[in-house]
Phi, psi and omega in degrees: 000129178290136182275141175289318179197155177245137179248119175258127184204155174273159181304135176085006185253023168075025178296320179296322179293320179295322175302315179302315182300318180290312182295327184278320193246000175274139176285355180268358180242157176295168177297146180230126181263151174089178175236159187268002194281131176268174177293343177273358179088357179276177181250044188258005179295144179283122175236171181275068183292153185286337187084002181277345180246118185262140178251133176233139165259159185297330181283342176281325190208070191294338181236026177054046184286342183261145171050048191295337180272350181283158176289144179234150164244126176250116175281117188257157182230129172259163182301326180291346181274343193296318181304306183295320180297316183294337184293336180243359185306314184286343179271314192263325182300122180058021181053044184287329175059040179266119182267117182274003189260006174274157178298329174230121187267124178267135186260152169267158185293329185275343190289320180305321179290329183296317183250004176056043183266344194302310183293320182297315181291326178292317184286320186272330190229005179057042180248129173256109186293339179283341184239334190252144157282158189248124177302145182301324182296330176293314180298317180299313181295322180299314177291323179302315179300323179293317179292329178290338181229061191298333180298333180258010172299141184302315179300317183292316181295316181291321178301317179298317180296319180293319178294320181295333185249014183291147176290164185293334181260056183237137177253127178273122182248101183298134181298330181295340177296332179292336191268003179218122187301319182288319177294325179298314179296317179300318181290322176298321179294321175295321178299316177302314181293326184283314187245003177054053182271348174055048177277133174284097188290329180295312179295322181296319182293330176297318176291334182296336175300322177293320178302312181295324178297327182271358184273120182302136167070013185300326182288344181244026185304322186256011188298316183297321178289331174293323176297315180299318179297322178295322176296316180297323181276357185053047181242138184278140169205151179289146177232010185293343180271355179301136175279176187299319181291320175297319177301319179296319181295314178296320178300317179297318179298317180301313184289328178287333188250003178222106187300138168069024175241151174230131180293138181304142180257094179200161183297322179290138177242170177303151182256343181206162176290330175301321178296319178296315181299315179297317178301316179293320181297328189239021177303127186304124182299327183283353175265349186288132179202167179305129183282116181286355179277343187270124179297327179226160174223122186054041178066016177246136179309131183279115182293344181263005184298116187285335187259018178304120183296343181279346182282000000 
């Protein structure tokens, strides 16, 4: 059967939901009953899909070797998207439902292979994911290192490879368009003009309200950046509700923007921005040293960088 369109996407980037939108609301596909939403908020429920919309993950087809003349949609990720995306990856990808906000995080057997974390956690933190639950401070530090070196974040690196190898008949669908109803409609309209998919965007956007309702953390999407702004303004606000990934993001910002400090590695995190400000004001001068977590310092490669892949 000839495909109407192929969707290339990374795990957790709403590819299944986009397939539903096309299959349900395009006049080029048969009628589709039901909605795809699971109790976990993902779009993984089995429906009677037409088979006209093909889904690819990057590990299935890293260079678009199949159906190269067919139209493609590539769901793209920018660096600014990574924080929000990472906050639900362990919960929603493959419906793993792994909560990173407990003091000790319990892993599922399938998850280490999904994100290729096993060797990194073993080498950096002496954690065996097959036997150990993982302390929250390890997860926070692990994400912090990723935010400190965002160019080497897995999502960012794979996105670059996919864009570099995309076929000529490919439409780039920014993942951030899913997170705003108006942007979502605008992007669908551009998609219609580009690939002539004839999606009824008005009807689709009505269903998109359900999608947003099921999307984890949508109401706190910008919370970590609000915390950072409060630190810059020396204004107090509570931070005890930050999840582990947000804590890692704020920690990375602190270390990038305050020379020679390292955020404490322990399960307990700061409770307010005033506490962070006071800590920064009185960080012991005799503890200050070149931060080995930073890949560069003043735009120069950091010779003390501990995670240098060449070492």
